[in-house]
C-alpha positions as CSV (number, residue, x, y, z in Angstrom):
1,X,-55.8,-5.2,53.7
2,X,-54.8,-5.7,50.2
3,X,-51.3,-7.1,51.3
4,X,-53.1,-9.9,53.4
5,X,-55.9,-10.4,50.4
6,X,-52.7,-11.1,48.3
7,X,-51.5,-13.4,50.9
8,X,-54.4,-15.3,51.4
9,X,-55.5,-15.8,47.7
10,X,-51.5,-17.2,47.4
11,X,-52.3,-19.6,49.8
12,X,-55.2,-21.1,48.3
13,X,-54.1,-21.0,45.2
14,X,-51.2,-23.2,46.4
15,X,-53.7,-25.4,48.5
16,X,-55.5,-25.8,45.2
17,X,-52.6,-26.8,43.0
18,X,-51.5,-29.1,45.8
19,X,-54.8,-30.8,46.0
20,X,-54.8,-31.3,42.1
21,X,-52.0,-33.3,42.0
22,X,-53.7,-35.7,44.1
23,X,-57.1,-35.5,42.0
24,X,-55.5,-36.0,38.9
25,X,-52.4,-37.7,38.5
26,X,-49.8,-37.4,36.1
27,X,-50.5,-39.6,33.0
28,X,-48.6,-42.4,32.4
29,X,-46.2,-42.8,29.5
30,X,-48.2,-46.0,28.2
31,X,-47.3,-48.2,25.2
32,X,-45.1,-47.4,22.1
33,X,-46.1,-44.9,19.4
34,X,-46.7,-46.8,16.5
35,X,-46.1,-43.8,13.6
36,X,-46.2,-46.5,11.0
37,X,-49.1,-45.5,9.1
38,X,-50.1,-41.6,8.5
39,X,-53.1,-40.5,10.3
40,X,-56.5,-40.7,8.6
41,X,-59.2,-38.5,9.3
42,X,-62.9,-38.6,7.6
43,X,-65.0,-35.4,7.8
44,X,-68.4,-36.6,7.7
45,X,-70.9,-33.6,6.4
46,X,-74.4,-33.2,6.9
47,X,-75.7,-31.8,3.8
48,X,-79.8,-32.3,4.4
49,X,-82.5,-30.0,3.5
50,X,-82.0,-28.1,6.9
51,X,-78.9,-26.8,6.3
52,X,-80.8,-24.5,4.1
53,X,-81.6,-22.6,7.6
54,X,-80.2,-19.0,7.6
55,X,-79.0,-18.5,11.0
56,X,-74.6,-18.8,11.5
57,X,-73.5,-15.2,11.0
58,X,-76.3,-14.0,8.8
59,X,-76.0,-17.2,6.2
60,X,-77.0,-20.2,5.8
61,X,-75.5,-23.3,7.6
62,X,-74.2,-25.0,4.3
63,X,-72.6,-21.7,3.9
64,X,-70.1,-21.8,7.0
65,X,-70.0,-25.6,6.9
66,X,-68.2,-24.7,3.2
67,X,-66.1,-21.9,4.5
68,X,-65.1,-23.7,7.4
69,X,-64.2,-27.0,5.0
70,X,-61.7,-24.5,2.7
71,X,-60.0,-23.1,5.9
72,X,-59.3,-26.5,7.7
73,X,-58.4,-28.3,3.8
74,X,-55.5,-24.8,3.8
75,X,-54.4,-25.6,7.5
76,X,-54.6,-29.6,7.1
77,X,-50.9,-30.8,8.3
78,X,-49.1,-32.6,4.8
79,X,-49.3,-36.4,7.0
80,X,-52.6,-36.4,7.2
81,X,-54.9,-38.7,4.7
82,X,-58.0,-36.7,4.8
83,X,-61.6,-37.8,3.3
84,X,-65.0,-36.4,3.0
85,X,-68.4,-38.0,3.0
86,X,-71.8,-36.4,3.1
87,X,-74.9,-37.9,4.5
88,X,-78.2,-36.3,2.2
89,X,-76.5,-34.8,-0.8
90,X,-78.3,-36.5,-3.4
91,X,-81.9,-37.5,-2.9
92,X,-84.6,-35.0,-2.5
93,X,-87.2,-37.4,-2.6
94,X,-89.6,-38.6,0.0
95,X,-89.1,-42.4,-0.4
96,X,-87.4,-42.9,3.3
97,X,-85.7,-46.2,2.4
98,X,-84.1,-44.4,-0.3
99,X,-83.2,-41.3,1.7
100,X,-81.8,-43.5,4.3
101,X,-79.4,-45.3,1.8
102,X,-78.2,-41.3,0.7
103,X,-74.3,-41.1,1.6
104,X,-71.3,-41.1,-0.4
105,X,-67.6,-40.5,-0.4
106,X,-67.1,-36.9,-1.8
107,X,-63.4,-37.1,-1.6
108,X,-61.4,-40.5,-1.0
109,X,-59.5,-40.7,2.6
110,X,-55.7,-40.2,0.8
111,X,-52.9,-37.5,0.3
112,X,-54.8,-34.3,-0.1
113,X,-55.3,-32.2,-3.3
114,X,-56.6,-28.9,-1.6
115,X,-57.7,-27.6,-5.2
116,X,-59.8,-31.1,-6.0
117,X,-60.9,-31.1,-2.7
118,X,-62.3,-27.7,-2.5
119,X,-64.4,-27.8,-6.1
120,X,-65.8,-31.0,-4.5
121,X,-67.2,-29.5,-1.3
122,X,-68.2,-26.4,-3.5
123,X,-70.8,-28.3,-5.5
124,X,-72.7,-29.3,-2.4
125,X,-76.3,-27.9,-2.0
126,X,-78.8,-29.2,0.8
127,X,-81.0,-31.9,-0.5
128,X,-82.3,-34.5,1.3
129,X,-82.6,-36.9,4.6
130,X,-80.3,-37.5,7.7
131,X,-79.2,-41.1,7.7
132,X,-76.4,-40.6,10.7
133,X,-76.2,-44.0,11.2
134,X,-75.5,-45.4,7.8
135,X,-72.9,-42.3,7.3
136,X,-71.0,-43.8,10.2
137,X,-70.6,-47.4,9.4
138,X,-69.8,-46.4,5.8
139,X,-67.3,-43.4,7.0
140,X,-65.7,-46.5,9.2
141,X,-65.3,-48.9,6.3
142,X,-63.6,-45.8,4.5
143,X,-60.7,-45.9,7.3
144,X,-60.5,-49.5,7.3
145,X,-56.8,-50.6,7.5
146,X,-53.3,-49.5,8.9
147,X,-52.2,-49.2,12.7
148,X,-52.5,-45.0,12.5
149,X,-54.8,-43.1,14.1
150,X,-58.3,-42.9,12.9
151,X,-61.0,-40.1,13.4
152,X,-63.9,-39.5,12.2
153,X,-65.3,-35.9,12.6
154,X,-69.2,-35.7,12.3
155,X,-70.7,-32.3,11.8
156,X,-74.8,-31.9,11.8
157,X,-77.4,-29.8,12.0
158,X,-79.9,-31.9,13.2
159,X,-81.0,-35.7,14.7
160,X,-80.9,-38.9,12.6
161,X,-84.2,-39.4,10.2
162,X,-83.2,-43.2,9.9
163,X,-84.3,-45.0,13.5
164,X,-84.3,-47.7,14.4
165,X,-81.1,-47.7,13.2
166,X,-79.8,-45.7,16.3
167,X,-76.5,-43.7,15.3
168,X,-75.0,-44.3,19.0
169,X,-75.5,-47.7,18.8
170,X,-73.5,-47.5,15.6
171,X,-71.2,-45.9,17.2
172,X,-70.8,-48.4,20.1
173,X,-70.5,-51.4,17.3
174,X,-67.3,-49.4,16.2
175,X,-66.1,-48.9,19.9
176,X,-66.4,-52.9,20.2
177,X,-64.9,-54.0,16.8
178,X,-60.9,-52.3,18.4
179,X,-60.1,-50.8,15.6
180,X,-59.0,-47.5,17.1
181,X,-61.4,-45.1,15.8
182,X,-62.3,-41.8,17.6
183,X,-66.0,-40.1,16.5
184,X,-65.8,-36.2,17.5
185,X,-69.3,-34.4,16.6
186,X,-70.1,-30.9,16.2
187,X,-73.6,-29.7,16.5
188,X,-74.8,-27.1,14.6
189,X,-77.2,-24.3,16.4
190,X,-78.2,-27.5,18.5
191,X,-81.6,-28.5,20.3
192,X,-81.6,-30.8,23.4
193,X,-82.4,-34.0,21.5
194,X,-79.3,-33.6,18.8
195,X,-77.3,-32.5,21.9
196,X,-78.3,-35.8,23.5
197,X,-77.4,-37.9,20.8
198,X,-74.4,-36.6,19.3
199,X,-72.9,-36.4,22.7
200,X,-73.6,-40.4,22.8
201,X,-72.0,-40.7,19.4
202,X,-69.0,-39.1,20.9
203,X,-68.5,-41.0,24.0
204,X,-69.0,-44.0,22.9
205,X,-65.9,-44.0,21.2
206,X,-64.1,-41.9,23.4
207,X,-64.6,-38.8,21.3
208,X,-65.4,-35.4,22.5
209,X,-69.2,-33.2,21.4
210,X,-68.7,-29.7,20.8
211,X,-71.7,-26.9,20.1
212,X,-71.1,-24.6,17.1
213,X,-73.0,-21.7,16.8
214,X,-70.5,-19.3,14.5
215,X,-68.6,-19.8,11.5
216,X,-65.3,-19.0,13.0
217,X,-66.0,-21.3,15.9
218,X,-66.5,-24.5,13.7
219,X,-63.5,-23.8,11.7
220,X,-61.3,-23.8,14.9
221,X,-63.0,-27.1,16.3
222,X,-62.5,-29.2,13.1
223,X,-58.7,-27.7,12.6
224,X,-58.0,-28.7,16.2
225,X,-59.4,-32.1,15.8
226,X,-57.4,-32.8,12.4
227,X,-54.4,-31.4,14.1
228,X,-54.7,-33.8,17.0
229,X,-55.0,-37.1,14.5
230,X,-51.6,-36.3,13.7
231,X,-50.6,-37.3,17.2
232,X,-48.4,-40.3,18.0
233,X,-50.8,-43.0,18.5
234,X,-50.3,-45.8,21.7
235,X,-51.5,-48.9,21.3
236,X,-52.7,-50.5,24.3
237,X,-51.2,-54.3,25.2
238,X,-54.1,-56.8,25.5
239,X,-53.9,-58.6,29.1
240,X,-56.4,-60.7,31.1
241,X,-57.2,-60.1,34.4
242,X,-57.5,-63.0,37.3
243,X,-60.5,-63.8,39.4
244,X,-57.9,-63.4,42.8
245,X,-54.7,-62.0,42.8
246,X,-52.3,-64.8,43.3
247,X,-53.6,-65.5,39.9
248,X,-53.1,-62.1,38.4
249,X,-50.8,-61.0,35.8
250,X,-48.1,-59.1,36.8
251,X,-47.9,-55.6,34.6
252,X,-45.3,-53.2,34.2
253,X,-45.4,-49.5,33.3
254,X,-47.8,-49.4,30.1
255,X,-51.4,-49.3,29.2
256,X,-53.3,-52.4,29.1
257,X,-57.1,-53.5,27.9
258,X,-59.3,-56.0,29.0
259,X,-62.7,-57.2,29.3
260,X,-64.7,-57.4,32.5
261,X,-68.0,-58.9,33.0
262,X,-71.0,-57.3,34.9
263,X,-70.3,-56.9,38.4
264,X,-67.3,-59.1,38.2
265,X,-63.7,-58.4,39.9
266,X,-60.1,-58.3,37.7
267,X,-57.2,-58.7,39.3
268,X,-53.6,-57.5,38.2
269,X,-50.4,-57.3,40.3
270,X,-47.6,-54.6,40.1
271,X,-44.0,-55.0,41.5
272,X,-43.4,-51.2,43.5
273,X,-39.4,-50.7,44.8
274,X,-39.0,-49.2,48.1
275,X,-38.8,-45.7,46.8
276,X,-40.8,-45.6,43.9
277,X,-44.5,-44.4,43.7
278,X,-47.6,-46.6,42.0
279,X,-50.1,-44.1,39.9
280,X,-52.6,-46.3,38.3
281,X,-56.0,-45.6,36.1
282,X,-58.4,-47.5,35.1
283,X,-61.7,-46.5,32.8
284,X,-64.6,-49.0,31.8
285,X,-66.8,-48.1,28.5
286,X,-70.4,-49.3,28.6
287,X,-70.8,-50.3,24.6
288,X,-73.8,-51.4,25.1
289,X,-77.4,-50.0,26.8
290,X,-76.7,-50.0,30.6
291,X,-78.9,-49.3,33.4
292,X,-78.8,-45.6,35.2
293,X,-76.6,-45.5,38.4
294,X,-73.2,-47.2,38.2
295,X,-69.4,-47.2,39.5
296,X,-66.2,-48.3,39.7
297,X,-63.8,-48.8,42.0
298,X,-60.0,-49.5,42.0
299,X,-57.8,-50.5,45.1
300,X,-54.5,-51.1,45.5
301,X,-54.0,-53.9,48.0
302,X,-51.2,-56.3,50.0
303,X,-51.1,-59.8,48.5
304,X,-52.3,-60.3,52.3
305,X,-56.1,-58.4,51.3
306,X,-54.8,-55.1,53.5
307,X,-56.4,-52.1,51.6
308,X,-53.8,-49.7,51.0
309,X,-55.6,-47.2,48.7
310,X,-58.8,-46.7,46.6
311,X,-60.1,-44.6,43.6
312,X,-63.9,-44.9,42.8
313,X,-66.1,-43.1,40.9
314,X,-69.9,-43.2,40.3
315,X,-72.3,-42.2,36.6
316,X,-76.1,-41.5,36.3
317,X,-76.2,-42.0,32.8
318,X,-74.8,-39.3,31.0
319,X,-71.6,-40.9,30.1
320,X,-70.5,-43.9,28.7
321,X,-67.1,-44.3,30.0
322,X,-66.3,-43.9,33.6
323,X,-62.6,-44.0,35.0
324,X,-60.6,-43.2,38.6
325,X,-57.3,-43.7,39.7
326,X,-54.8,-43.7,42.7
327,X,-51.6,-43.3,44.3
328,X,-49.6,-45.5,46.7
329,X,-46.0,-44.3,47.1
330,X,-43.5,-46.8,48.9
331,X,-41.3,-45.3,51.5
332,X,-37.4,-45.9,51.0
333,X,-35.8,-48.7,53.0
334,X,-32.9,-48.8,55.4
335,X,-31.8,-52.6,53.9
336,X,-29.8,-51.9,50.8
337,X,-31.1,-54.9,48.8
338,X,-34.6,-54.3,50.3
339,X,-37.2,-56.0,48.2
340,X,-39.8,-55.1,45.6
341,X,-43.6,-55.1,47.4
342,X,-46.0,-56.8,45.0
343,X,-49.0,-54.5,45.0
344,X,-52.5,-55.9,44.1
345,X,-54.7,-54.2,41.8
346,X,-58.5,-55.0,42.0
347,X,-60.9,-53.4,39.4
348,X,-64.6,-54.0,40.2
349,X,-67.6,-52.4,38.4
350,X,-71.5,-51.9,39.3
351,X,-72.8,-51.6,35.6
352,X,-76.1,-53.5,34.9
353,X,-78.4,-54.1,31.8
354,X,-82.1,-54.8,31.4
355,X,-83.4,-58.2,30.4
356,X,-82.6,-59.0,26.8
357,X,-79.2,-56.9,26.4
358,X,-76.0,-59.3,25.9
359,X,-74.0,-58.9,28.8
360,X,-70.8,-61.4,27.1
361,X,-68.6,-60.4,26.0
362,X,-67.5,-58.5,29.2
363,X,-67.3,-54.5,29.0
364,X,-64.0,-52.9,27.4
365,X,-61.9,-52.0,30.4
366,X,-58.4,-49.8,29.6
367,X,-55.7,-49.9,32.3
368,X,-52.9,-47.5,33.2
369,X,-49.7,-48.3,35.0
370,X,-46.7,-45.9,35.6
371,X,-44.5,-47.3,38.1
372,X,-42.5,-43.6,39.0
373,X,-39.7,-42.3,41.4
374,X,-41.4,-41.3,44.0
375,X,-41.0,-38.0,46.5
376,X,-38.3,-37.7,49.1
377,X,-40.3,-38.9,51.7
378,X,-43.0,-41.1,50.5
379,X,-45.2,-41.3,54.0
380,X,-45.3,-37.5,53.6
381,X,-47.9,-37.9,50.5
382,X,-50.2,-39.1,52.6
383,X,-50.8,-35.8,53.8
384,X,-53.0,-35.0,50.9
385,X,-50.2,-34.9,48.5
386,X,-48.7,-32.3,50.3
387,X,-45.6,-33.9,51.2
388,X,-43.2,-31.4,52.9
389,X,-45.3,-28.5,51.2
390,X,-47.0,-28.4,54.7
391,X,-44.0,-27.0,56.1
392,X,-44.3,-24.3,53.7
393,X,-48.1,-23.9,54.0
394,X,-48.0,-23.3,57.7
395,X,-45.1,-20.7,57.0
396,X,-47.2,-19.0,54.5
397,X,-50.0,-19.1,57.2
398,X,-48.3,-17.8,60.0
399,X,-46.5,-15.2,58.0
400,X,-50.1,-13.7,56.8
401,X,-51.4,-13.8,60.5
402,X,-48.3,-11.8,61.2
403,X,-48.3,-9.3,58.8
404,X,-51.9,-8.7,59.2
405,X,-51.2,-8.0,63.3
406,X,-48.3,-5.7,62.4
407,X,-50.4,-3.7,59.6
408,X,-53.1,-3.6,62.3
409,X,-51.1,-2.0,65.0
410,X,-49.4,0.3,62.5
411,X,-52.6,1.6,61.1
412,X,-53.9,2.1,65.0
413,X,-50.6,3.8,65.8
414,X,-51.1,6.6,62.7
415,X,-54.5,7.1,63.3
416,X,-53.6,8.1,67.2
417,X,-50.4,10.2,65.8
418,X,-53.0,12.1,63.5
419,X,-55.5,12.7,66.3
420,X,-52.8,13.8,68.2
421,X,-51.4,16.3,66.3
């Protein structure tokens, strides 16, 4: 029985792994790492009055943030240019207009002097308002210039108190500038409203949101984000799709950006040689307020309009970016000089907006194209991506079945012998 269970588990694991290869195609090596400028990170810390609350490991939220910052500063890679900006650190009064301007660069973005940065952090005391929107605008300015990676890490324990300057709209504006800046957010002991706001900020720029309730969690997460900034930067290539395949640009393997109007179709062409496999994925971002329920469709079709394969995804308003992908293996040819096949890629979206929301420019679109050597027999991949793995899967199933019969027969025989004696 144990043997059969293990064998069944192995078969299931194999099937899951092979299926995952279809559902999540490998990412393309696209663009070229720039590496010309040092990566920049701006840590934006909420120092508002609520940071006095004592609910993180028996201490205040401010104490947890200071401890985390000290450890992060010790671990920051030498090549990273790091800065620290505060919000709500200086004004303790009741004037809202003044409180919503309370953001300052505590330590400038540049080569890190760990002692100086730690000394600056040690002077902080929870004080005032929570002007997240204004702080993000200033933090983006702090990182202006250069073509290295740029990352803002926002740490806050509450939602913005300076509406109508919506932090989520600010993040969308930053993303629309196309300066390659990512905003990651961390919520200290979050509530539902704060979680929603910080998630929206992160998603607008392709960043991440993390809930934090312990000091070590905060330290580990900020360290991860700072380290990630040191990874090589890939610069997308701007392209312009056409309204029909015949006029579309021909793309090689790479990472591309474009703009697509609401409900518009964009066409691109890719040449695929016999024995090669086309892997393509597309992401469309909502950089402004959109109606819930939307989708994106990526189709590979022949130049004559016959659909080869498609990928599609739907959203319900919980994220600002939606992605899908596809794979198309072209079979080997018996002809020595067989020509390449031109595959037409069609991208369509079903985003919509309420009246009064600008529809121009179009939505930001990112397209990844990768043409690689295909499997030994391309037509086998149509079988759920298992290829020749079907033979292995069938052999495993048959072996398991026979092993089960044999084990059952031996068990019955041993029981009969025991009863006889």
